[in-house]
KEVOTOR-15572 format. One record per atom (N, C-alpha, C): x, z, y. Coordinates in steps of 0.1 Angstrom, whole numbers, plus 5000, padded with zeros to 4 digits. Atoms other than C-alpha are relative to their C-alpha. Layout:
// KEVOTOR-15572
XZY/...
//
This chain:
// KEVOTOR-15572
501050045003/517159484928/498550044993/501549945008/513259574921/499649914991/500550045018/512259534887/498749945002/500250075000/510159284883/498549974989/500849985009/506859314863/499749864996/500650105002/506258994844/499050034986/501350035012/502558894821/500749904992/500150155008/503758664791/499549984992/501150035010/500958704772/500049854995/500650184997/499558334780/501449954993/498850115001/503358204777/500550054983/499749945017/504258424742/499449914991/501150065009/500958234729/500649804999/499750094996/502357904744/501549904989/498750015007/506357934729/499950074987/500249955016/505558094695/500250115002/499349905004/506558394683/501250014990/499149955007/509358544664/501449935002/499050054987/512158424689/500050065013/499449914990/514258574715/499749925009/500250054985/513058544749/500450095008/500049954993/513958614779/499549945014/500450024986/512658544818/501050015013/499250004988/514358474849/499449945009/500750084988/513058434885/501149935006/499950044997/514058254910/501450005004/498049954994/517458434918/500349994984/499550005013/518158374879/500150134994/499849885004/517758744875/499249994989/500549985015/516458854839/498950115005/500849934996/513158974845/498850034988/500950005012/511958974804/501250034995/498849995014/514059074776/498950094988/501049945014/512159104742/500950074990/499549915009/512759334713/500849934992/499050085009/514059024689/501450015010/498950004994/516859004714/500850115003/499549815002/517359404718/500950024984/499649985014/517959354678/501649934999/498450105000/520559064684/501450035004/498650014992/522559154711/500150205000/500149805001/522059574706/500450055014/500249974988/521259544744/498750025002/501750014997/517959694755/499649945012/500850054992/515659584782/500550065011/499049874991/517059874805/501249955005/499150084998/520059724800/500449895010/500050194995/519659364811/499550005010/501650074992/516259344834/500750075016/500350014986/516959294869/501649935003/498550055001/520859134860/499849875005/499850184999/521758804873/500749964989/500150025012/521858634839/501049894998/499150064996/524758414854/501650034997/498849894999/527358684856/500050094990/500249925014/526058904825/500249894989/499250105019/526258604798/500649925004/498950084998/529058394798/499649844998/500550185003/527058054784/499049975013/500850084990/524658084816/501249925010/499650034987/527558024838/500849874999/499650165003/528357664823/499349935012/501150074992/527557434849/498849914993/501550065005/524957224830/498950114998/501349864998/522857564826/499749995016/500650014987/523157614862/499249895005/501150134995/521857254870/498450014992/501249965008/519057324841/498950055005/501349874993/517657634856/499549965013/500250064989/518057474888/498449904999/500650135004/516057174875/498350064998/500849935011/513757354855/498850055012/501049894987/512457624887/499649905013/500650074990/512357324911/499149874995/500950105007/510157034890/499450064992/500749965008/509257234863/499649944986/500050075018/510457024831/501350084995/499649905008/511157194807/501749894992/498750125005/514757094789/500650064986/499149965015/516557154754/501449964995/498850025003/519857244746/500950034984/499749975013/520757244713/501249894992/499649845000/522957354692/500650095013/499349954989/524157654715/500450144992/500149855005/525757924704/500650105016/499949894987/525458234730/501350114994/499149935005/528758414723/499550125007/500349884992/527658714750/499050074989/500649965002/524758784723/500450054987/499449985016/526458784689/501050074999/498649955007/529058994671/501049944997/499650095005/530858744656/500649885000/499550124991/532958474664/499849874993/500650145002/531758174643/498650074990/501150035008/528858064623/500150104990/499449995009/530558094588/500250164999/499449815001/531358484596/498850075004/501549944995/527458564606/499750045013/500350044988/527558474640/498749895001/501050065001/524258324652/499949875009/500250124996/523357974664/498749995006/501150024991/520657924689/499749875005/500750094988/518657654702/499350065009/499949944985/517857714737/499549895007/501250094991/514657574754/499550065009/500349984985/513757614790/498549955002/501450104992/510057604804/499750115014/500350004983/508657684838/498650095000/501149865001/506257984842/499450025016/500449954987/504058074872/499650135000/500849904996/503258404884/499450015013/500549984986/501858594915/501349985012/499349994989/505158654928/501449875000/499050114992/506758304925/500449914984/500050055016/507858054895/501350084991/498649975008/510058174865/500249904991/500050115014/511658024835/500650064990/499549975007/511558114806/500849944984/499850035007/513458094782/500350034988/500650035013/513258034744/501250034988/498949955009/516058154718/499749944986/500849995013/515258004684/501650004986/498750005009/517858124653/500049864988/500050135010/518857794637/501449964994/498549955004/521957944621/500049974987/500550065015/520257854585/500149834996/500350174999/519357534597/501649905002/498650064995/523157484608/500649984986/499550035015/524357544574/499849924992/500550125009/522457324559/500149885005/499750154994/522857034584/501950005000/498949955003/526757194581/500249914986/499650005014/526757144545/499649804997/500350145004/524756794546/501049945009/499550064993/527156664572/501249994991/498849975006/530256774556/499849914986/500550055008/528356574524/500549825004/499650154991/528156294549/501449945001/499150034994/531156314561/501549964985/499250005012/533056334523/499249854994/500250125003/530256044514/500949845006/499950154992/531255804543/501949994994/498550075002/535155854534/500049924986/499850075017/534155804495/500049855003/500550114999/532255504509/501649905005/498650064994/535555394532/500749984992/499050025012/537955424503/499549934992/500050105008/535955244479/499549825007/499950084992/535254974504/501349955001/498250045000/539454984510/499849904985/499050045014/539654964470/499149835001/500550215004/536554604468/500949975009/499850084991/538654524498/501549914993/498750075009/541854524476/499849904991/500250095018/540454424443/499449855008/500750144998/539054124465/501549895000/498850024998/542454064481/500749924985/499149995013/543854104445/499249884992/500750135008/540953824431/500549925006/499750144994/541953604456/501449964997/498550055001/545653624451/499649974983/500050035011/544653634413/499649854996/500450165001/542553334416/500949895003/498850134995/545253124434/501250004985/499449985011/547953244408/499149954986/500650055014/545353164378/500249805001/499950165000/544852794394/501249924998/498950054999/548452724398/500650094987/499350005017/549452884362/499349924991/500550155010/546552614348/500349865008/499750134992/547752364372/501549964991/499250005005/551052454354/500249974986/500750015013/549452464319/500049895000/500550075003/547952184323/501149865002/498850054998/551152004333/501050034989/499449985014/552752174303/499749894989/500650045010/550452044283/499949855000/500050114996/550551724294/501549904997/498750055005/554151684288/500250034988/499749975017/554051844255/499149874993/501150135003/551151574247/500949874999/498950134996/553651314260/501250004990/498949955007/556651494239/499449984989/500550025010/554351494210/499949884995/500650175007/553151094208/501549995003/498850094999/556951014218/500750034979/500049975011/557851214190/499549964983/500850045009/555251114164/500049824999/499950125001/555950744178/501550004993/498849995005/559650824169/500050004988/499849955014/559050974134/499649844995/500650135009/556950634126/500949915000/499550085000/559650424139/501250044990/499250025008/562350614118/499449994984/500450005015/560050614086/499749834995/500150115008/559450254089/501849955002/498850025001/563350204097/500350044986/499449925010/564550414068/499149904984/500650095009/561550214045/500949865000/499150105001/563049894060/501349994997/498149995002/566849994057/500050044980/500249975017/565750094017/500149864996/499950065007/564949784013/500949904996/498850094993/567649564031/501550084992/498849985006/570049784013/499750014988/500249985016/568449823976/500549814998/499750145004/568649413979/501149984996/498949995004/572549423979/500850064990/499949905015/572649713956/499749964989/500250075009/570849533936/501049884987/499050135003/572949233931/501550084996/498549935005/576249483929/500250074989/499649945016/574849723898/499749874991/500350065009/573249413883/501549904993/499150095005/576549173883/500950154991/499549934999/578049503876/500150074986/500549985015/576349563842/500749914992/499550085009/577149243832/501649964998/498349965002/580849303839/500250074989/500149865008/580749643820/499349894989/499950065012/578949463791/500949894991/498750155003/581749153788/499149914994/500350095009/579148923780/500549865003/499050114995/581248643797/501649994999/498650015009/584248723783/500850165003/499249884996/586749043780/500550035015/498749984989/588249243805/501150114999/498749945001/591849423808/499050195001/500349874997/591549813809/500050085016/500149974984/592149833846/498949955008/501250054994/589849603853/498650074998/501049925004/587249793834/500250115007/500349894994/588150083853/500049995010/500050054984/587949903888/497750004993/501450074997/584249773875/499150184998/500749865006/583450183862/499850055020/499849944987/584650283899/498049955008/501350044993/581950043914/498550024996/501049905006/579450133890/499650145005/500549844991/579750523904/499750015013/500350004986/579850453937/499049915006/501150055000/577150183934/498550095000/500849935001/574850473920/499950115009/500649874986/575750773946/499549905009/501050054993/574750513969/499149965002/501750025004/571650453957/499150145000/500749935004/571050793952/499750095015/500349964985/571650843990/499249965006/501050034995/569350613998/498250024998/501349945009/566550733971/499750165010/499849874997/567551083986/499350005020/500649984994/566851004022/498549925004/501650064999/563550794019/499350074994/500549865004/562451093998/499150055011/500349954991/563051284033/499049975007/500850094991/561351024050/498750024998/501150005010/558451014025/499050155003/500949865001/557851404027/499550055017/500449974982/558051424069/498649935001/500850084992/555651124072/498850054993/501349975011/553251344044/499549904990/500050115012/553151024022/500650054984/499549945014/554951203991/498950054988/501049915006/552451233962/500950104991/499549935009/552851493937/499149984987/500649985014/551951483900/500150124995/499649885006/551251803888/499649984984/500050015015/551851873852/500250124992/499649835002/551952183828/501850004993/498850035002/555952143825/500750164989/499649905008/557452373794/501150055007/499449954992/559952563816/501549974987/499050035004/562552643789/501149904996/500050145009/562652293770/500749915013/499550084991/563252163809/501350045002/498449964990/566052383822/501249944991/498550035009/567952333789/500249814996/499850134997/567451943791/500749975013/499350074987/568451923826/501650055000/498849955004/571652173816/500549874993/499250145011/572351883788/500549935006/499650144993/572651593812/501050035007/498849964992/575251813833/501250034992/499049935008/577051913801/501849945006/498850044991/580151663809/500550005009/500349984987/579951753844/500950144996/499149895003/580652103830/501350024993/499150045013/583152023803/501249975009/499350054992/584951853829/500850075011/500049924991/585252133854/500550134993/499649895007/585752373826/499350115005/501449914995/582452593839/499850044988/500749935005/581152873821/498549975003/501550004994/577352803817/499150104993/501149925006/574953083812/498750014999/501250044996/571553053809/498650104991/500949905008/568353313803/498949955009/502050034994/564253223805/499550164990/500749845006/562353553803/499349924989/501450075008/560153483771/498550015005/501249994997/557053583788/499949865006/500650104991/557153273809/500449884989/500550125010/555452973791/500349855008/499950104997/555052683814/499850025017/500550014985/554452563852/499649925006/501250104997/552552353872/501349955010/498550054989/555552083891/499749874992/500050134998/555751733893/501450004993/498849965012/558351633860/501949955011/498550064992/560651403883/500350105012/499149924986/561051633914/500550134993/499549875001/561251963898/501649954985/498950055003/563951773876/501149975013/498850034986/565651643911/500550135003/499249874995/565652013921/500650104992/498649975008/567452093894/501449974996/498550074999/569951853896/500849985008/499649984984/570251913932/501050095000/499649924999/571152243925/501450054994/498949975009/573352263896/501149935003/499150064990/575251963914/501050055008/499749954989/575752153942/500850144997/499449915003/576952453923/501349954995/498750055001/579552243904/500949915005/499750064988/580352063933/501350125006/499449894993/582052423951/500150124992/499249885014/582952633917/501549925000/498950015003/586352613911/500249964981/499449975014/587952553877/499650114995/500049935005/587252753852/499150155003/500949904985/584352963875/498950004987/502049955005/580553063862/499049935004/501550034997/577152923864/499050084992/500849945009/574453133855/498549935009/500950055001/570952993852/499150084994/500849925004/568253243850/498450015008/501550054996/564153193852/499450165000/500549894998/562553523858/498550005005/501449964994/558753663865/500150015015/500350004982/558053653904/498450014999/501549974998/554653853903/499349934987/500750075011/551753663883/500149895001/500650124995/551253393900/501449834999/498550065001/555053253902/501150034991/498549955007/558453213885/500950005011/498549994992/561953273898/500949954992/499150035010/564353073888/501350015012/498949984994/568153123898/501149904996/499150065007/571252923899/501250095008/499149924996/574353153905/501049944999/498550024999/577853053910/501050095002/499549934998/581253213914/500849905011/499650104984/582452913941/500850085015/499149974989/583952943974/498550055008/500949944991/580453083992/499749955013/500250034991/578853044021/499850095014/500149824988/578953294059/499049985000/501649945000/576053474067/499549915011/500250064989/575853294100/499349854995/500050115006/575652954076/498849964991/501349965010/572853054052/499149924999/500850114995/570352924070/500049885002/500250104994/571152644083/500749884988/499750095014/572552484046/498649934996/501150055000/568652404045/500049875011/499950074990/569052184073/500649864999/499450144999/569351794078/501249965001/498350034999/573151664073/500150115005/498949894996/574552004081/500450064988/499049935009/577852104063/500250095003/499749824997/579052444066/501749945002/498550014993/582852324068/500249854996/500350155002/582551944074/501449924992/498850085005/585951844064/500150034984/500050015015/585751994030/498649924994/501350035003/582451914023/500349844998/499750155002/583451524031/500949994990/499050035013/586351554003/499550014991/500550015014/584151673979/498749914996/500950145006/581751403981/498350095012/501849925001/578451654002/500249895012/500750054991/576451474027/498550085009/501249934992/573751744040/499149984999/501950034999/570651604028/499450044987/500849955016/570351753989/499750145002/501049865001/569452123999/498949995009/500850064991/567451974030/498849924988/501250075014/565751744000/499250104998/500749895008/565152033978/499250035006/500649864993/563952284002/498549915001/501050004997/561352044009/498949944987/500750055012/560551923973/499350174996/500649835002/559852343967/498750005008/500950024994/558152353994/498549914999/501750135006/555252063981/499850064989/500549925012/555052263954/499550105005/501049864998/553352583972/501350115000/499049935006/557152723964/500550095015/499149984991/559852883984/501650014998/498850005007/563552853980/500950105018/499249914994/566153143993/501349974997/498750015004/569853143993/500750115003/499349834995/572353463993/501249964995/498550015002/576153413996/500850145008/498849944997/579353574006/501149904996/498450094998/582753414017/500550054987/498949935009/584853433983/499150044987/500749915004/582253583967/498949894985/500450095006/580253263954/498349985006/501450044993/576253183960/499250024994/501450065008/572853183949/499049965003/501050074991/570352943953/498750064993/501249945007/566853083942/498549935005/501250054993/563552953944/498550044992/501149955008/559653023934/498849884998/500950095000/557252783917/499050034992/501249925004/553452843909/500150004979/500349965018/552852983865/498549905000/501350085002/550752743850/499250074991/500849945012/547652943829/499849894989/500350075009/547352673808/500950014986/498949975010/548852743772/500349834995/499950135008/548652373763/501249945008/498550094993/551952133774/500149874994/499550125008/553151793767/501749984994/498650034994/556551783758/500849935002/499450094992/559251663773/501349904988/499350085004/560951353760/501450005008/498450024991/565151363769/500149814997/499850155008/565450983766/501749955008/498450014995/569050813773/499249835004/500250154998/569650423786/500049934994/500150115009/568650153763/501349954999/499150104999/571750003748/499349875006/500150114999/572249673756/499949914991/500550035012/570649453733/499949825000/500350134999/571149073726/499749924990/500550065009/568948983699/498550115000/501249905002/565249143686/499049945009/501250044988/563248933716/500349834996/500250135002/561848623707/500749855014/499650124985/563548313737/498949965003/501050034997/561148263756/500149915013/500049994985/560348073790/499850105011/500349894991/560848283819/500649925011/500050074990/560348193856/500550135008/499749844996/562348443880/499749925016/500950014988/560648423917/500850065011/499249944987/563348563943/500449925009/499550094988/564348453977/501550025000/498950005001/567448613976/500949914990/499350115011/569948343960/501150114991/499349905009/572648663949/499250024991/500649945007/569948823932/499649944987/500950085008/567948543917/501649944988/499050055010/571448423904/500750134990/499849875005/572248803892/499250024986/500749995012/568848813871/500549904992/499750145009/569348443859/501350034991/499049975009/572548553844/499850154990/500349895005/571448853829/498849984991/501450025013/567948713811/501249874991/499250105009/570748433797/500950024988/499249915009/572548693778/498949954984/500349975009/569848693755/499449834996/500650115005/569348333750/498749925009/501250054991/566248253776/499649915006/500250094989/565547953791/499350035014/500249924987/565348063828/500149925009/499850044986/564247893863/499650075007/500349894991/564348023895/499449925010/500750014984/561948003928/500650105009/500049914987/562448103961/499150025008/501249914997/559148213972/499049924989/501250015009/555448193956/499549875000/500750155001/554347843967/500949934990/499550075004/557447713953/499850004983/500249985010/556747903920/498649914994/501450035007/553347783917/500249864994/499750125003/554447423919/500649974988/498550015014/557547503891/498450024992/500749965017/554847653868/499149884996/501350115005/552347353865/500949944990/499050065005/555247173848/500750064987/499449895011/557347463832/499750084992/501149865009/554547713819/501150084994/499049875002/556548003817/499450094990/501049875011/555848293791/499850125007/500249884993/556648543816/500649985017/499850034991/557048563852/500850125006/499849884996/559448823873/499749955015/500150034986/558048823910/500550095008/499449984986/559748923941/499150055006/501049974992/557349093964/500449955015/499949974987/558649084000/500649814999/499750135001/559048644001/499649935010/500850064991/558848414030/499249884992/501250155006/556148094030/499050064998/501449955008/554148274003/500750154990/499749855006/554948683993/499750034985/500349935011/554748813959/498050004994/501449964998/551448953963/498749875001/501250134998/549448613974/500549904987/499950055007/551448443948/499350054982/500649945017/550448673914/498649975002/500750055000/546948633929/499549844999/500150115003/547048293928/500149924985/499350055014/548448263895/498850054989/501149975010/545648493879/498749945002/501650105001/542848243893/500449884990/500150125010/544247973871/500050074985/500949965011/542947983836/501650024990/499049985012/546747943818/500650135002/499349864999/548148233834/499350135003/501049904995/545248473837/500650154993/499449905007/547148673809/501450034999/498950045002/550748563816/500850145003/499549874996/552648903818/500949955015/499350044991/553948883855/500950155004/499049894995/556549173866/500950035012/498950044986/557349243901/501550125001/498249954996/560549323915/499850065013/500450024987/560449493945/501650125009/498649924997/563449713965/498850125009/501549894998/559849933980/499850124986/500349915008/559650243960/499050114997/500949874997/556950443972/498949984985/501049975012/554050523947/498849865001/500350114995/551950293971/500349885000/499750155000/553749983967/499749964984/500450005010/553450053932/498849984992/501350005002/549750063931/499349865000/500450084992/549349803956/500549854991/499550115007/551549563930/498849974988/501649985007/548649643903/499249964999/501350054999/546249583920/499849895006/499750144996/547649243930/499749914986/500050085013/547449163893/501350014990/499450065014/550549193878/500250174991/499949915011/551549383847/500750094998/499449895003/554049613852/501149935013/499450014986/556449703882/501550084998/499249915000/560149783883/500849945016/499450004983/561949863917/501850024995/498449975001/565549803926/500350125000/499550085007/568449803917/499449954987/500450015012/567549613884/501150014991/499049965013/569749773854/499849864990/499950065009/570149543824/499150044990/500849955013/568649823798/498649995006/500949994997/565649843821/499249824996/500750155003/564749453821/500049944990/500450065015/565549413784/498650104994/501049935006/563149693776/498949995005/501050064995/560649533799/499049904991/500150125006/561149203782/499950064986/500549985013/560749373748/498850084996/501449954999/557249563759/499749895001/501250124993/555849203772/500149894991/499650145007/557548913754/499249994987/500950025009/556648973722/498750024995/501450044996/553449053727/499249885003/500850154987/552448743746/500549924991/499450085010/554448563716/498949994988/501349965010/551948713688/498649995006/501850044996/548948603710/499849855001/499950125000/550248233703/499649895012/499950104991/551248083734/501049955000/
//
């Protein structure tokens, strides 16, 4: 094929410089090959001019290129095919390893011999690498975004599941809370019923006990005739059993008061050493009866504690009585009082008794718990003494513990707060007053009592000292009787039909004649509130049932002489 000379000066201005350029004639033969292509491919113009481009170079054999060339030659439409790797032109196999990536653009040209196709090749390898990096980054971003979307989708699904779970759990908790509130309400109601029951039963049990112990006092005093030895033995057994029953009733009532939050403490500065020895002295007859060795040690640095005297005494009596009960004859009981830090003292009661199993140590402070039921029943245990003791210690802001081993004895110890006040009142150790048949002026006494048995018992007690006594069954009857009888002293039961003791006492106090007359309340209710209510109603004094002769005569001795001296 003859070489065709092409003048491309005007075309070069149109397509730009710095690019690989070749021109093809209508037969697709190369008619122009510039120097940049020579440097790219290592082929000179002489090597390629006149050759069929589709045979000489593989990319131009592709069908799409053939169509593009024909279309450009026929219609003069420029085309752009990018990117396009011209493998015949490049020595390497990939762009990353040095291969050129070219963008190929076709233009139609005309010269005197006919149309030409000018092919412009732009080296876009650098741009492709940037594109590749950006594309890789884009793909990674898309991948990360997809992962994030998947993660968010999972989180959203888990959130929905969690919300459902929370809603379900909330419903369950609300149901449980409603059930718990209902249970607490029922427990509170049951506790109130229990307290009312115990309070009522305390009154109902103390009323017959009042007659039992009162008549028993009269029998023991042999005021109405002498008793033989066997009869006296029976009377003493009745007295002992009645006192035991009274103690059980009192313990049950105290437990109910503590649980109901109505137990009050009267804190005083109590001298420890004196009180320990006083309690020990009270139990000396039982120590001697069981032939028990008792050792007491009080650390000399301990002075006083802040405690309720009566409850402190009950705590010590409960623990020592327990030690006596479970310690065999010729055993030993140790009482130690030691400092427990700066704010508390530690009181130990240690014995050489039967001991307690390890699993039972914590249970012994439970209500009505007995470690060995048959043995404890034989010894007279009911299972409430330690429960009450624990509550009383905790009322004092102390704690109680037990240490024991079967066959090797037990140690019960508790803590109580120390008093930093050096001043304290001495404790008087009193014994029951002896029954007296004289020393009190003979007076008119009105006994207001609805229970016939108790009324008869009190009348018999008072008759011992020769008083003139009359009885009334309720407050209204007492007011009517007083108009004619004019008593020097009134014994007033509180719980009565028709008119109770509070109403009757207030009515008496409104009467000029009886505004200063001693009125002594008699009640089976032993709470501090009951005593305050009686005094507020106008009673001069208060005595709880069961009434003992000694206590009754002591009150008469206190009120009647003073009353007589006032000139009534």
